[in-house]
Kinemage of the C-alpha trace (Angstrom):
@kinemage 1
@onewidth
@group {chain A} dominant
@subgroup {mainchain}
@vectorlist {calphas} color= white
{ca gln a 1} P 20.110 23.582 -92.944
{ca glu a 2} L 16.545 21.501 -92.354
{ca cys a 3} L 18.268 18.865 -90.847
{ca ala a 4} L 20.376 21.043 -88.659
{ca ser a 5} L 17.006 22.546 -87.292
{ca leu a 6} L 15.352 19.145 -86.941
{ca thr a 7} L 18.166 17.705 -85.065
{ca gly a 8} L 19.256 20.945 -83.133
{ca tyr a 9} L 22.769 20.213 -84.243
{ca ser a 10} L 25.147 22.773 -86.206
{ca val a 11} L 24.905 22.915 -90.143
{ca arg a 12} L 28.693 22.014 -89.685
{ca thr a 13} L 28.092 19.185 -88.013
{ca val a 14} L 25.385 17.652 -90.432
{ca tyr a 15} L 27.908 18.203 -93.056
{ca arg a 16} L 30.336 16.000 -91.427
{ca trp a 17} L 27.962 13.219 -90.982
{ca glu a 18} L 27.031 13.826 -94.800
{ca arg a 19} L 30.781 13.160 -95.298
{ca gly a 20} L 31.004 10.012 -93.244
{ca glu a 21} L 33.605 11.770 -90.762
{ca thr a 22} L 31.449 11.355 -87.745
{ca val a 23} L 28.157 9.076 -86.908
{ca pro a 24} L 25.429 10.409 -85.752
{ca lys a 25} L 23.760 9.158 -82.477
{ca lys a 26} L 21.380 5.906 -83.434
{ca ala a 27} L 18.192 7.826 -81.784
{ca ile a 28} L 19.092 11.083 -84.178
{ca met a 29} L 19.503 8.715 -87.306
{ca glu a 30} L 16.201 6.749 -86.472
{ca thr a 31} L 14.570 10.044 -86.440
{ca leu a 32} L 15.610 11.117 -89.448
{ca met a 33} L 14.810 7.945 -91.206
{ca arg a 34} L 11.196 8.247 -90.272
{ca ile a 35} L 11.150 11.653 -91.314
{ca ala a 36} L 12.573 10.869 -94.586
{ca ala a 37} L 10.457 8.157 -95.314
{ca lys a 38} L 7.076 10.509 -94.355
{ca gln a 39} L 8.451 13.001 -97.049
{ca gln a 40} L 9.234 11.169 -100.116
{ca pro a 41} L 8.644 12.899 -103.199
{ca asp a 42} L 5.332 12.703 -105.110
{ca val a 43} L 6.927 11.162 -107.814
{ca ile a 44} L 8.121 8.427 -105.993
{ca lys a 45} L 4.452 7.721 -104.198
{ca gln a 46} L 3.017 7.660 -107.597
{ca lys a 47} L 5.341 4.533 -108.359
{ca glu a 48} L 3.260 2.629 -106.041
{ca arg a 49} L 1.243 -0.225 -107.604
{ca phe a 50} L 0.439 -3.118 -104.868
{ca thr a 51} L 1.158 -3.483 -101.234
{ca phe a 52} L 3.420 -6.501 -99.542
{ca ile a 53} L 4.355 -7.557 -96.165
{ca asp a 54} L 7.832 -9.151 -95.502
{ca leu a 55} L 8.126 -11.940 -93.365
{ca phe a 56} L 11.349 -13.769 -92.207
{ca ala a 57} L 12.746 -10.545 -93.675
{ca gly a 58} L 16.451 -10.958 -93.128
{ca ile a 59} L 17.950 -8.001 -94.511
{ca gly a 60} L 15.369 -6.776 -96.844
{ca gly a 61} L 16.646 -8.897 -100.258
{ca met a 62} L 12.734 -9.667 -101.022
{ca arg a 63} L 11.797 -6.519 -99.842
{ca lys a 64} L 14.364 -4.918 -102.420
{ca gly a 65} L 13.242 -7.157 -105.422
{ca phe a 66} L 9.580 -6.260 -105.281
{ca glu a 67} L 9.990 -2.554 -104.332
{ca ser a 68} L 11.594 -2.352 -107.622
{ca val a 69} L 8.507 -2.999 -109.688
{ca gly a 70} L 6.584 -0.324 -107.722
{ca gly a 71} L 5.505 -2.296 -104.337
{ca arg a 72} L 5.213 -0.790 -101.100
{ca cys a 73} L 6.016 -2.825 -98.055
{ca val a 74} L 3.235 -2.141 -95.174
{ca phe a 75} L 4.653 -4.816 -92.800
{ca thr a 76} L 7.857 -6.302 -91.736
{ca ser a 77} L 8.973 -9.384 -89.365
{ca glu a 78} L 12.402 -10.553 -88.520
{ca trp a 79} L 13.391 -11.902 -84.910
{ca asp a 80} L 17.475 -11.624 -85.274
{ca lys a 81} L 18.505 -8.263 -83.690
{ca his a 82} L 21.464 -7.999 -85.998
{ca ala a 83} L 19.466 -8.407 -89.119
{ca arg a 84} L 16.689 -5.700 -87.929
{ca met a 85} L 19.822 -3.467 -87.453
{ca thr a 86} L 20.965 -3.849 -91.307
{ca tyr a 87} L 17.227 -3.801 -92.364
{ca leu a 88} L 16.412 -0.454 -90.392
{ca glu a 89} L 19.903 1.040 -91.785
{ca asn a 90} L 18.678 0.575 -95.733
{ca phe a 91} L 15.007 0.837 -95.532
{ca pro a 92} L 13.877 3.771 -93.333
{ca ser a 93} L 10.181 2.894 -92.653
{ca asp a 94} L 7.049 4.345 -91.074
{ca his a 95} L 6.401 1.016 -89.719
{ca pro a 96} L 8.236 -0.784 -86.834
{ca ile a 97} L 9.908 -4.068 -87.373
{ca ala a 98} L 7.663 -6.666 -85.631
{ca gly a 99} L 9.693 -9.400 -83.936
{ca asp a 100} L 9.185 -13.266 -83.632
{ca ile a 101} L 6.312 -14.256 -86.106
{ca thr a 102} L 5.158 -17.085 -83.876
{ca arg a 103} L 3.700 -14.510 -81.660
{ca ile a 104} L 2.221 -12.283 -83.986
{ca asp a 105} L -1.720 -12.180 -84.270
{ca pro a 106} L -2.552 -11.878 -88.079
{ca met a 107} L -5.310 -9.399 -86.873
{ca glu a 108} L -2.299 -6.757 -86.165
{ca ile a 109} L -0.726 -7.246 -89.809
{ca pro a 110} L -2.286 -4.518 -92.194
{ca glu a 111} L -4.247 -5.882 -95.203
{ca his a 112} L -1.767 -6.610 -98.240
{ca asp a 113} L -2.002 -7.464 -101.750
{ca val a 114} L 1.075 -10.081 -101.484
{ca leu a 115} L 2.880 -12.134 -98.691
{ca leu a 116} L 6.601 -12.501 -99.343
{ca ala a 117} L 8.337 -15.014 -97.005
{ca gly a 118} L 11.705 -16.671 -97.006
{ca phe a 119} L 10.577 -19.076 -94.569
{ca pro a 120} L 13.224 -21.686 -92.480
{ca cys a 121} L 12.873 -25.316 -93.584
{ca gln a 122} L 11.408 -27.228 -90.782
{ca pro a 123} L 10.537 -31.072 -90.471
{ca phe a 124} L 7.074 -31.819 -90.678
{ca ser a 125} L 5.229 -34.596 -89.258
{ca ile a 126} L 2.057 -36.265 -91.644
{ca ala a 127} L -0.805 -37.568 -89.448
{ca gly a 128} L -3.800 -39.023 -90.790
{ca val a 129} L -6.931 -37.474 -90.508
{ca ser a 130} L -9.022 -40.265 -89.377
{ca lys a 131} L -6.548 -40.492 -86.221
{ca lys a 132} L -6.853 -37.045 -85.670
{ca asn a 133} L -10.516 -37.102 -86.019
{ca ala a 134} L -11.151 -39.908 -83.442
{ca leu a 135} L -8.829 -37.755 -80.810
{ca gly a 136} L -10.874 -34.754 -81.427
{ca arg a 137} L -7.888 -33.102 -82.431
{ca pro a 138} L -8.099 -30.788 -85.643
{ca his a 139} L -6.519 -31.603 -88.509
{ca gly a 140} L -5.515 -29.669 -92.096
{ca phe a 141} L -2.853 -27.125 -92.086
{ca leu a 142} L -3.762 -26.549 -88.049
{ca asp a 143} L -2.540 -29.883 -87.570
{ca lys a 144} L 0.114 -30.948 -90.182
{ca thr a 145} L 2.072 -27.709 -89.861
{ca gln a 146} L 1.639 -26.872 -86.310
{ca gly a 147} L 5.102 -26.380 -84.841
{ca thr a 148} L 6.622 -25.249 -87.854
{ca leu a 149} L 7.402 -21.663 -88.844
{ca phe a 150} L 5.177 -22.525 -92.138
{ca phe a 151} L 2.520 -22.747 -90.240
{ca asp a 152} L 2.609 -19.311 -89.233
{ca val a 153} L 2.767 -18.113 -93.211
{ca ala a 154} L -0.242 -20.213 -93.644
{ca arg a 155} L -2.277 -18.681 -90.767
{ca ile a 156} L -1.845 -15.251 -92.117
{ca ile a 157} L -2.512 -16.412 -95.689
{ca ala a 158} L -5.788 -17.918 -94.083
{ca his a 159} L -6.439 -14.443 -92.474
{ca his a 160} L -5.879 -12.124 -94.852
{ca arg a 161} L -6.539 -13.892 -98.160
{ca pro a 162} L -3.845 -11.836 -99.988
{ca lys a 163} L -3.850 -12.084 -104.013
{ca ala a 164} L -0.581 -13.764 -104.332
{ca phe a 165} L 2.261 -14.828 -102.277
{ca leu a 166} L 6.031 -15.910 -103.027
{ca leu a 167} L 7.735 -18.189 -100.877
{ca glu a 168} L 11.275 -19.088 -100.909
{ca asn a 169} L 13.402 -21.718 -99.600
{ca val a 170} L 16.403 -24.118 -100.362
{ca lys a 171} L 16.524 -26.282 -103.526
{ca asn a 172} L 15.995 -29.380 -101.546
{ca leu a 173} L 12.762 -28.302 -100.003
{ca glu a 174} L 11.144 -30.794 -102.690
{ca arg a 175} L 13.066 -33.507 -101.039
{ca his a 176} L 13.331 -32.809 -97.561
{ca asp a 177} L 12.230 -35.772 -95.505
{ca lys a 178} L 11.792 -37.856 -98.493
{ca gly a 179} L 9.444 -35.640 -100.127
{ca asn a 180} L 6.971 -35.068 -97.317
{ca thr a 181} L 7.535 -31.750 -96.256
{ca phe a 182} L 7.075 -30.308 -99.657
{ca lys a 183} L 4.106 -32.698 -99.816
{ca val a 184} L 2.559 -30.881 -96.730
{ca ile a 185} L 3.220 -27.585 -97.995
{ca arg a 186} L 1.308 -28.216 -101.339
{ca glu a 187} L -1.384 -29.774 -99.432
{ca thr a 188} L -1.634 -26.695 -97.015
{ca leu a 189} L -1.548 -24.562 -100.139
{ca asp a 190} L -4.583 -26.478 -102.071
{ca glu a 191} L -6.641 -26.142 -99.001
{ca leu a 192} L -6.205 -22.374 -98.692
{ca gly a 193} L -7.526 -22.417 -102.278
{ca tyr a 194} L -4.622 -21.330 -103.938
{ca his a 195} L -3.318 -21.778 -107.318
{ca tyr a 196} L 0.439 -22.019 -107.194
{ca asp a 197} L 3.542 -22.717 -109.543
{ca trp a 198} L 7.117 -23.310 -108.213
{ca lys a 199} L 10.700 -23.232 -109.938
{ca val a 200} L 14.272 -24.096 -108.914
{ca ile a 201} L 16.180 -21.152 -109.898
{ca asp a 202} L 20.076 -20.507 -110.399
{ca ala a 203} L 21.414 -17.396 -109.942
{ca lys a 204} L 24.568 -17.564 -111.803
{ca gly a 205} L 22.441 -15.903 -114.748
{ca trp a 206} L 22.520 -12.530 -112.840
{ca val a 207} L 25.515 -12.876 -110.485
{ca pro a 208} L 28.923 -14.851 -110.487
{ca gln a 209} L 27.453 -17.455 -107.824
{ca his a 210} L 25.968 -20.763 -108.280
{ca arg a 211} L 23.053 -20.524 -106.284
{ca glu a 212} L 20.058 -22.179 -106.504
{ca arg a 213} L 16.767 -21.907 -104.730
{ca ile a 214} L 13.203 -22.757 -105.153
{ca phe a 215} L 10.596 -20.218 -105.275
{ca ile a 216} L 7.025 -21.296 -104.937
{ca ala a 217} L 4.244 -18.290 -106.309
{ca gly a 218} L 0.638 -18.514 -105.414
{ca phe a 219} L -2.827 -16.631 -106.588
{ca arg a 220} L -5.772 -16.654 -104.844
{ca asp a 221} L -7.386 -16.429 -108.541
{ca asp a 222} L -6.798 -19.268 -111.117
{ca leu a 223} L -4.894 -16.823 -113.617
{ca gly a 224} L -3.063 -19.446 -115.078
{ca phe a 225} L -0.007 -18.297 -113.837
{ca thr a 226} L 3.279 -20.296 -114.479
{ca phe a 227} L 6.948 -20.301 -114.124
{ca arg a 228} L 7.374 -21.917 -117.552
{ca asn a 229} L 7.735 -18.874 -119.666
{ca met a 230} L 9.571 -16.828 -117.078
{ca glu a 231} L 12.626 -15.174 -118.984
{ca ile a 232} L 15.896 -16.459 -117.252
{ca pro a 233} L 19.564 -15.299 -118.582
{ca glu a 234} L 21.634 -17.897 -119.792
{ca pro a 235} L 24.158 -18.781 -116.874
{ca ser a 236} L 27.237 -19.764 -119.246
{ca ile a 237} L 27.096 -15.863 -120.400
{ca gly a 238} L 26.597 -14.526 -116.573
{ca pro a 239} L 28.953 -12.193 -114.977
{ca arg a 240} L 32.077 -13.179 -113.605
{ca leu a 241} L 33.738 -12.559 -110.125
{ca lys a 242} L 35.887 -9.845 -111.236
{ca ser a 243} L 32.502 -7.940 -111.687
{ca ile a 244} L 32.164 -7.999 -107.485
{ca leu a 245} L 35.820 -7.547 -106.595
{ca his a 246} L 37.342 -4.769 -105.359
{ca ala a 247} L 39.489 -2.625 -108.018
{ca glu a 248} L 42.218 -2.438 -106.044
{ca asn a 249} L 43.860 0.370 -108.506
{ca gly a 250} L 42.982 3.495 -107.063
{ca thr a 251} L 39.668 3.696 -109.102
{ca glu a 252} L 37.465 2.492 -106.578
{ca gly a 253} L 36.712 4.698 -103.346
{ca ala a 254} L 38.307 3.731 -100.010
{ca glu a 255} L 35.956 1.708 -97.654
{ca pro a 256} L 37.787 1.023 -94.623
{ca pro a 257} L 38.065 -1.422 -93.017
{ca tyr a 258} L 37.507 -3.447 -96.049
{ca thr a 259} L 40.134 -1.343 -98.147
{ca glu a 260} L 43.484 0.069 -97.033
{ca gly a 261} L 45.334 2.903 -98.663
{ca glu a 262} L 45.193 5.321 -101.660
{ca arg a 263} L 44.811 2.359 -103.964
{ca ala a 264} L 41.904 1.048 -101.875
{ca thr a 265} L 43.455 -2.557 -101.946
{ca val a 266} L 41.757 -5.378 -100.006
{ca gly a 267} L 42.306 -5.187 -95.995
{ca ser a 268} L 45.043 -7.553 -95.059
{ca lys a 269} L 42.723 -9.031 -92.652
{ca tyr a 270} L 40.751 -11.109 -95.288
{ca thr a 271} L 43.772 -12.665 -96.613
{ca leu a 272} L 44.161 -16.243 -94.530
{ca thr a 273} L 46.698 -16.738 -92.154
{ca ala a 274} L 49.246 -19.128 -92.965
{ca his a 275} L 48.172 -21.906 -90.498
{ca met a 276} L 44.813 -21.519 -91.621
{ca trp a 277} L 45.553 -22.056 -95.161
{ca glu a 278} L 47.767 -25.037 -94.154
{ca tyr a 279} L 44.739 -26.599 -92.130
{ca leu a 280} L 42.459 -26.181 -95.140
{ca gln a 281} L 44.948 -27.632 -97.856
{ca ala a 282} L 45.848 -30.527 -95.072
{ca tyr a 283} L 41.541 -31.066 -95.201
{ca ala a 284} L 41.224 -31.140 -98.779
{ca arg a 285} L 44.113 -33.342 -99.230
{ca lys a 286} L 42.651 -35.759 -96.388
{ca his a 287} L 39.281 -35.621 -98.097
{ca arg a 288} L 40.711 -36.456 -101.778
{ca glu a 289} L 42.315 -39.161 -100.419
{ca lys a 290} L 39.343 -40.795 -99.314
{ca gly a 291} L 37.578 -39.931 -102.626
{ca asn a 292} L 35.400 -37.450 -101.219
{ca gly a 293} L 34.547 -34.100 -102.910
{ca phe a 294} L 35.251 -32.300 -99.642
{ca gly a 295} L 37.411 -29.063 -99.509
{ca phe a 296} L 38.189 -25.452 -100.186
{ca gly a 297} L 36.970 -23.425 -103.272
{ca leu a 298} L 39.709 -21.181 -105.266
{ca phe a 299} L 38.376 -18.733 -107.611
{ca gly a 300} L 39.838 -16.178 -110.122
{ca pro a 301} L 38.361 -13.189 -111.562
{ca glu a 302} L 37.007 -15.247 -114.616
{ca asp a 303} L 35.438 -17.654 -112.328
{ca thr a 304} L 31.897 -18.134 -111.094
{ca ala a 305} L 31.927 -19.038 -107.517
{ca arg a 306} L 30.398 -21.656 -105.387
{ca thr a 307} L 27.056 -20.702 -102.994
{ca leu a 308} L 27.894 -18.037 -100.391
{ca ser a 309} L 26.450 -19.702 -96.901
{ca ala a 310} L 25.733 -18.440 -93.774
{ca arg a 311} L 29.108 -20.392 -92.543
{ca tyr a 312} L 31.299 -18.065 -94.617
{ca tyr a 313} L 32.625 -16.236 -91.547
{ca lys a 314} L 34.222 -19.193 -90.159
{ca asp a 315} L 36.912 -19.981 -92.450
{ca gly a 316} L 35.664 -18.698 -95.979
{ca ser a 317} L 36.621 -21.911 -97.503
{ca glu a 318} L 34.034 -22.205 -99.840
{ca ile a 319} L 35.034 -18.864 -101.794
{ca leu a 320} L 38.542 -18.020 -101.853
{ca ile a 321} L 40.123 -15.490 -103.954
{ca arg a 322} L 43.603 -16.350 -105.673
{ca thr a 323} L 46.189 -13.920 -104.512
{ca gly a 324} L 49.999 -13.823 -103.632
{ca asp a 325} L 51.042 -16.937 -101.552
{ca arg a 326} L 47.720 -17.084 -99.746
{ca pro a 327} L 44.345 -16.811 -100.579
{ca arg a 328} L 41.784 -14.256 -99.088
{ca arg a 329} L 38.322 -14.036 -98.107
{ca leu a 330} L 35.575 -11.899 -99.559
{ca thr a 331} L 35.120 -8.664 -98.059
{ca pro a 332} L 31.480 -8.028 -96.709
{ca arg a 333} L 31.209 -5.407 -99.316
{ca glu a 334} L 32.149 -8.178 -101.785
{ca cys a 335} L 29.619 -10.159 -100.270
{ca ser a 336} L 27.092 -7.748 -100.665
{ca arg a 337} L 27.555 -7.371 -104.589
{ca leu a 338} L 27.662 -11.132 -105.034
{ca met a 339} L 23.956 -11.183 -103.624
{ca gly a 340} L 23.085 -8.122 -106.016
{ca phe a 341} L 22.368 -5.650 -103.252
{ca asp a 342} L 25.084 -3.371 -104.277
{ca val a 343} L 24.716 -2.313 -108.225
{ca ser a 344} L 26.783 -0.189 -110.015
{ca gly a 345} L 25.627 3.609 -110.337
{ca gly a 346} L 22.881 2.647 -107.213
{ca pro a 347} L 23.000 3.481 -103.651
{ca val a 348} L 25.558 1.970 -101.304
{ca phe a 349} L 24.010 -0.782 -99.200
{ca ser a 350} L 24.798 -0.061 -95.478
{ca ile a 351} L 26.697 -2.955 -93.379
{ca pro a 352} L 26.635 -1.498 -89.923
{ca val a 353} L 27.328 -4.781 -88.302
{ca ser a 354} L 30.440 -6.955 -87.608
{ca asp a 355} L 32.011 -8.925 -90.571
{ca ala a 356} L 30.992 -12.261 -88.839
{ca gln a 357} L 27.304 -11.032 -88.812
{ca ala a 358} L 27.487 -9.646 -92.177
{ca tyr a 359} L 28.765 -12.771 -93.840
{ca arg a 360} L 26.030 -14.444 -91.967
{ca gln a 361} L 23.347 -12.224 -93.282
{ca phe a 362} L 24.474 -12.284 -97.120
{ca gly a 363} L 24.820 -15.999 -96.760
{ca asn a 364} L 21.385 -16.288 -95.653
{ca ser a 365} L 19.634 -14.071 -97.941
{ca val a 366} L 18.161 -14.046 -101.414
{ca val a 367} L 20.004 -12.899 -104.873
{ca val a 368} L 18.113 -9.437 -105.174
{ca pro a 369} L 18.293 -9.606 -109.062
{ca val a 370} L 16.748 -12.811 -108.804
{ca val a 371} L 13.892 -11.631 -106.959
{ca glu a 372} L 13.685 -8.776 -108.781
{ca ala a 373} L 13.053 -11.232 -112.320
{ca val a 374} L 10.323 -13.233 -110.296
{ca ala a 375} L 8.505 -9.913 -109.394
{ca arg a 376} L 8.618 -8.395 -112.684
{ca his a 377} L 7.088 -12.003 -114.075
{ca met a 378} L 4.338 -12.258 -111.426
{ca leu a 379} L 3.431 -8.183 -111.688
{ca pro a 380} L 1.158 -8.367 -114.381
{ca tyr a 381} L -0.899 -11.183 -112.489
{ca ile a 382} L -0.605 -9.038 -109.288
{ca leu a 383} L -2.286 -6.023 -110.970
{ca gly a 384} L -4.884 -8.122 -113.069
{ca glu a 385} L -3.346 -7.183 -116.089
{ca lys a 386} L -2.726 -10.887 -117.216
{ca arg a 387} L -4.550 -14.115 -117.459
{ca glu a 388} L -3.548 -16.966 -119.070
{ca pro a 389} L -6.243 -19.582 -120.341
{ca val a 390} L -6.695 -22.507 -117.937
{ca gly a 391} L -8.248 -25.948 -118.431
{ca gln a 392} L -7.492 -26.556 -122.020
{ca leu a 393} L -6.464 -29.573 -123.677
{ca arg a 394} L -3.779 -30.016 -126.035
{ca leu a 395} L -3.832 -33.006 -128.278
{ca thr a 396} L -0.610 -34.420 -129.814
{ca phe a 397} L -0.361 -37.083 -132.342
{ca thr a 398} L 2.637 -39.322 -132.792
{ca pro a 399} L 3.717 -39.600 -136.549
{ca asn a 400} L 2.246 -42.991 -136.970
{ca tyr a 401} L -0.828 -41.817 -135.195
{ca arg a 402} L -1.193 -44.866 -133.148
{ca glu a 403} L -0.531 -42.455 -129.763
{ca met a 404} L -2.434 -39.609 -128.653
{ca val a 405} L -0.518 -37.314 -125.844
{ca ile a 406} L -3.240 -35.068 -123.685
{ca asp a 407} L -1.525 -32.243 -122.357
{ca his a 408} L -3.724 -30.441 -119.443
{ca asp a 409} L -3.126 -26.762 -118.597
């Protein structure tokens, strides 16, 4: 009744919206989401423990991770219109989503405790400081990172000086451009005066997917933060693909167009055509003969998948599911589960975009439970509840006492 009075529609119409029989107009939905965001129960508001901003937000994987430990998002930036659509569907917010970060003045960004950024990896060029001085040009991160999206992260950190940040990128960031990219990033964080550590984490302890990403966590104050003591599930006993695949036996609710019929079997459109299946087999055969490892990935319910990529929409070759004569792609819902956006018993993650866009979005995203684990590990440091001893020396002698190893924290 409250929804009906707010929108001017009948109660009957609102019930039809709720049951999914019809879809309200976009303007109506946005209005309801804004109202709902402002009318959160007090019990939810009391859980807020710190604030954060979500840069290069994608569809909100980083946000979900940090909200799970009591963070509240106060600013979001994402330039892709399709990703923004998915983000808005799942995160009713009292703040608008900003677009191109390169055009955002840091003064427009609210104060915050933590900065989150899964920034794209771009080439960096390292120029000598002395040469820049001779040319009368700026040096430091203002020069070395200019023209890259990491520069925009750095200038926001420099302006706001948040308590902490978390950056996420592909595993190969450390080796990109022969190590020069990571060198510039570290030099920049040093110049900004932050204390940081990084770790490459494989998601397959949390989800049935081999997916390695680098996480760089930094703190304004030297709290002795390290990833070394972070709890990480044993990958060998992680979940298997059967945990994210459609049940197809009637025990799972139907979700067209991903499923069909009363038993909610996977839609026939996700099975590869005979032509595509023959092409992929021939392509793999050709590269095997050359001694290369290129080819499709075929998996069953007890397996762990390869990394889901943003190109999955093209042919789905990296993760194909065995079924009948020809394999099938994952559905977007299965991709959502594979990335940890949908969990058993939790709210269903809304996918308002086409399959092609959904595959891009999930392939570009972070694995939510991994971010949740990182957020839990960082939380005591963010709240100032934990500080490790720093600057201590540990002396270790070999059995014959002829050598001494000095380990400096």
